[in-house]
C-alpha positions, -999 to +999 in steps of 0.1 A: -282+116+011-270+084+007-235+102+024-254+107+055-248+091+089-269+068+103-275+094+134-286+123+108-307+105+088-326+099+116-328+132+125-340+142+090-365+113+092-385+123+122-382+158+115-416+162+098-432+138+127-417+161+154-431+196+135-466+177+135-464+170+168-458+204+185-487+213+155-512+194+174-534+204+203-526+182+227-495+164+232-490+131+256-454+123+273-445+096+299-428+103+331-418+074+355-443+055+331-474+078+340-489+093+312-488+133+310-513+154+292-501+186+279-519+218+263-495+233+235-511+262+235-522+289+260-547+314+251-545+350+260-564+380+276-559+388+229-576+359+218-537+351+210-527+315+209-491+312+229-472+281+217-451+262+245-424+250+222-419+268+188-398+251+164-381+267+133-393+266+100-364+247+079-366+232+049-329+228+034-316+195+051-284+209+064-301+235+085-323+206+098-291+187+105-274+218+123-301+230+146-309+194+160-277+185+166-268+220+179-296+228+196-331+208+194-365+207+211-369+207+249-363+173+264-343+162+230-302+155+228-282+174+235-308+194+258-298+226+246-333+242+251-339+226+285-343+182+301-377+178+295-400+183+271-422+206+290-423+222+329-443+207+356-475+228+361-482+215+390-451+230+408-428+263+405-393+259+400-391+278+435-366+264+465-351+291+488-324+291+509-333+290+548-316+284+580-311+304+617-306+301+650-318+265+666-336+241+643-371+251+656-365+282+648-359+274+611-384+249+606-411+271+616-393+296+586-397+264+564-431+260+573-436+295+566-420+293+531-440+263+520-473+275+538-492+277+502-475+254+477-480+218+469-449+207+466-426+215+496-388+219+485-365+231+512-334+243+509-308+242+543-284+267+555-261+254+586-240+276+605-203+282+603-198+260+633-219+234+621-201+238+584-167+230+600-180+200+618-178+212+655-206+209+686-214+243+697-194+252+728-188+283+749-154+284+737-150+323+720-138+312+687-175+295+683-201+306+710-206+336+689-210+318+657-237+296+672-268+301+650-258+326+632-262+324+590-275+291+593-288+270+617-269+248+641-275+212+638-249+192+656-271+158+668-295+135+658-324+149+677-315+181+659-324+168+627-357+155+636-368+190+650-351+208+621-381+188+595-408+181+621-443+184+604-431+178+571-434+141+556-399+137+540-413+105+521-446+127+506-432+127+467-441+161+467-413+169+492-380+174+484-347+185+508-313+202+499-287+204+525-263+225+517-235+209+536-198+199+528-167+189+551-192+172+571-217+165+549-217+129+555-227+129+587-252+155+581-266+129+557-267+103+574-288+122+604-311+136+575-316+099+562-323+085+601-353+117+604-365+100+574-366+070+585-377+073+623-407+096+606-418+061+590-413+040+624-436+062+640-461+060+614-460+022+618-466+024+656-496+051+656-514+029+623-505-007+646-505+004+682-473-018+681-431-016+676-425-031+638-403-070+642-371-065+625-379-077+594-408-051+592-380-026+605-360-032+575-385-031+549-394+005+563-359+016+564-354+004+528-388+017+513-381+048+531-346+052+518-356+043+480-384+073+484-372+098+500-362+129+475-335+162+476-302+164+470-269+169+497-246+190+484-207+174+496-190+189+466-155+189+488-136+200+451-151+233+450-144+238+487-109+236+483-110+260+452-134+289+465-153+287+499-130+269+528-151+245+544-124+217+542-122+200+570-106+161+559-080+154+537-092+157+501-083+120+501-108+115+526-134+136+519-134+120+481-134+082+496-166+094+517-180+109+488-174+071+471-190+051+499-220+073+499-228+069+462-217+030+469-242+028+494-268+046+470-263+021+447-265-008+474-297+005+489-314+015+452-317+055+464-325+064+430-346+095+441-319+117+463-292+130+446-257+122+465-236+150+454-244+192+443-214+197+417-218+237+426-201+265+410-219+289+430-193+297+455-167+293+428-185+325+417-189+343+451-156+338+455-150+361+423-149+337+393-161+349+355-190+329+349-165+310+324-140+301+348-169+293+373-189+266+345-153+253+334-142+247+371-175+232+381-177+209+350-144+198+352-149+187+389-177+169+380-164+148+358-134+143+378-161+130+406-173+108+376-138+095+368-130+090+406-163+066+407-156+042+379-123+040+394-142+020+424-158+000+402-196+018+399-212+014+365-215+053+351-258+049+347-256+034+385-245+071+396-242+099+368-282+099+375-274+105+411-254+137+403-267+173+406-252+210+400-256+244+414-245+274+396-245+314+403-264+336+378-253+371+374-257+400+353-230+391+333-242+384+293-224+346+299-248+342+324-277+341+303-267+306+284-247+292+314-276+265+316-277+255+275-240+253+275-238+228+303-265+204+294-253+205+260-212+199+271-226+172+298-243+155+272-218+150+246-194+139+269-217+116+288-231+100+254-197+099+230-168+090+265-189+072+287-216+055+268-245+068+295-274+060+290-304+090+287-308+097+321-271+100+327-267+127+299-290+150+317-275+179+334-300+189+365-293+224+380-304+243+407-294+281+400-295+309+423-295+346+416-262+365+428-252+370+460-220+394+449-244+415+429-261+424+462-249+458+478-258+472+510-259+509+491-293+516+481-303+479+490-336+484+474-322+483+433-312+447+444-344+437+440-342+445+403-312+431+399-323+398+418-357+400+391-333+401+355-313+372+373-347+352+376-355+357+347-326+349+325-325+317+348-363+308+342-359+319+300-330+293+305-352+265+319-332+258+353-345+231+372-350+251+399-342+287+416-337+304+448-340+341+445-318+359+471-336+390+490-325+426+488-314+425+526-288+399+525-258+423+516-260+431+555-282+401+569-300+365+569-331+377+553-362+386+571-400+369+565-410+405+546-377+406+525-380+370+521-414+372+509-409+399+483-377+375+468-406+346+467-427+373+447-403+376+419-399+343+412-438+339+412-447+375+393-423+357+368-440+325+363-477+335+372-479+371+354-454+373+327-469+361+294-440+351+279-432+324+300-461+302+288-436+301+260-408+272+271-383+277+249-382+316+243-344+325+238-344+297+208-333+312+171-319+345+188-291+351+171-270+363+199-280+336+218-270+311+195-234+332+190-229+338+224-234+295+231-212+290+208-185+316+223-193+304+259-183+264+249-157+272+232-144+291+262-157+261+287-131+237+261-102+256+262-105+262+298-104+221+304-074+220+282-058+240+305-070+220+333-056+188+318-022+203+312-022+206+346-028+169+356-067+179+354-084+191+384-067+171+412-033+180+395-044+217+394-056+222+427-019+210+442-007+242+426-037+264+435-045+268+398-081+276+400-078+296+434-054+315+418-075+321+387-110+329+408-083+355+427-070+372+398-108+374+381-120+390+417-095+415+416-107+422+385-138+429+392-131+448+424-109+475+401-133+480+378-161+483+404-136+508+420-128+527+392-164+527+376-158+511+345-182+488+354-208+507+361-230+497+392-261+517+399-264+534+434-227+523+443-204+535+421-232+559+396-262+573+398-256+582+436-280+587+463-269+621+481-295+618+510-278+612+545-291+589+574-304+622+589-318+635+556-343+610+563-327+579+538-342+551+553-321+522+569-333+488+575-340+479+609-342+446+612-314+422+615-320+385+618-298+371+643-293+343+670-301+351+705-280+344+736-305+318+745-310+303+711-272+296+717-274+284+753-304+261+744-284+244+714-255+238+739-275+225+767-295+204+741-263+192+730-246+181+765-284+166+774-277+143+743-245+136+750-250+126+787-276+105+777-260+081+751-225+081+771-226+048+775-229+039+739-207+065+721-175+051+727-179+017+717-199+037+682-166+058+675-145+031+678-166+008+657-165+042+630-126+043+632-121+006+626-143+005+598-128+035+582-094+015+587-104-017+571-114+001+542-149-008+548-184+018+537-180+051+563-214+059+556-231+025+562-217+030+598-220+065+604-257+057+598-257+042+632-231+066+647-250+097+644-268+080+670-256+079+696-227+103+690-227+144+686-216+156+651-180+173+671-175+136+680-175+117+654-152+147+631-127+141+661-131+102+653-126+108+619-097+131+619-078+107+641-085+077+611-085+103+574-066+131+588-077+167+592-072+194+560-041+213+553-037+236+525-006+234+503+016+263+507 
């Protein structure tokens, strides 16, 4: 016992108390200085008492230490089983992705998705015109894409309409913005929308305009209250999705400016980046490459922010992650491995505090696993993926609709997708226990194997000069393409069986009565014209202010000052396309290395 380290001695000393605490009927935990009482068992219809968390019956010191250091209970370092002692009971981890056509249309879909929810968790899909920082236009390369597969947002007025009817400062409201290249501009619009809502509430309550001091106070309180995440991960764009618009160096600088602004304004409830593996997986990466590239990108952001003089605990708690969840066995443990690696590195390399050690992630079922053939089978695949995500204690979950192989989801298909999560969380009995995967031999073995494979991939990236050095030689993109080719080859040959696609084929044709879905979600000609007309009206209204605002923005960028702080003002009078064009002149446009 004298040879034990201080850490191991503490683990052994606390073990009896930990076991005793979980055997009690109620556990009291503190969240944001608020006491939460949690019933530790759920009684089934048969009278069986199901414990929320099960601990092993170890007596051997070595087994206890090994389990605590590699697994531990949910809410305890290294957070393998989950970040928090218990899941929230007031809300499910549901966050459905939505966006199509005009802001008004997407706003109606948001209200439909959350009409029965206490917690309004919104996730925004933007059209490709917005994703590339352009304005709607009659140009043939733009016009057809306006409002397609995402919402068209190009002005501050659009953003105001998008979230009309939602109190963005309500602690039960959270908004995710899936935008990357032009993320700083869209984030500035979103923050302004939240501020405008609070200013309007002040006017309605006091029947007057706020003073300058009151306006400043309202803005400060709003920024510190609003909740959500902006994706803004430019590294994975280069590696997987391709919506880069600025040079990588300039894009990283703007990401750093956003984070510095968040620190200066004490913005702690909104996350400045969602470090994403989903798009890397959708491009073809296997689960190990997805996880390795995503975590290495995360550590690259950490190193960059530290190089700008930020303190680790001022920003690491504002980082979040986003993973894909397919049917490969490695996906069963993707959250376990990610949490364990991140927490160990944050603690041991960076000396970060507990909050910074916690890797929070959103997960979405795999879009690549959805097939146009036998589309009704897609719900089965999505259900299995969602079940793995819930068992792995994800922080939020999007379940894909079965028809996403051919269209943006319809209301009917979205309702079915939401029902998948709700049935798992509300009806499936085993989810009453919150650590069902702990103790399974295959889960523990798989966790170790995936962790080892990810660490090996870290070594290969380091040998190529780190993430940015590897990107210069297209290492990540090449590996993703190789893995995508392997998947497609095995699918084509039937070596990888996919029901209804390459095996168990339905011999019926459409003429035989095989049902082909008739409803496709598309933006209409009227909606495209509506967006173009609104844009031109906005530009005409602010024609006298926009040039000066854009000039100030360029000067701020050239002088090395905080670009995001100036963007908060520029988006009020200039459109997305105007701002992108102005910043291209300073930071340059993206061009891939050949």
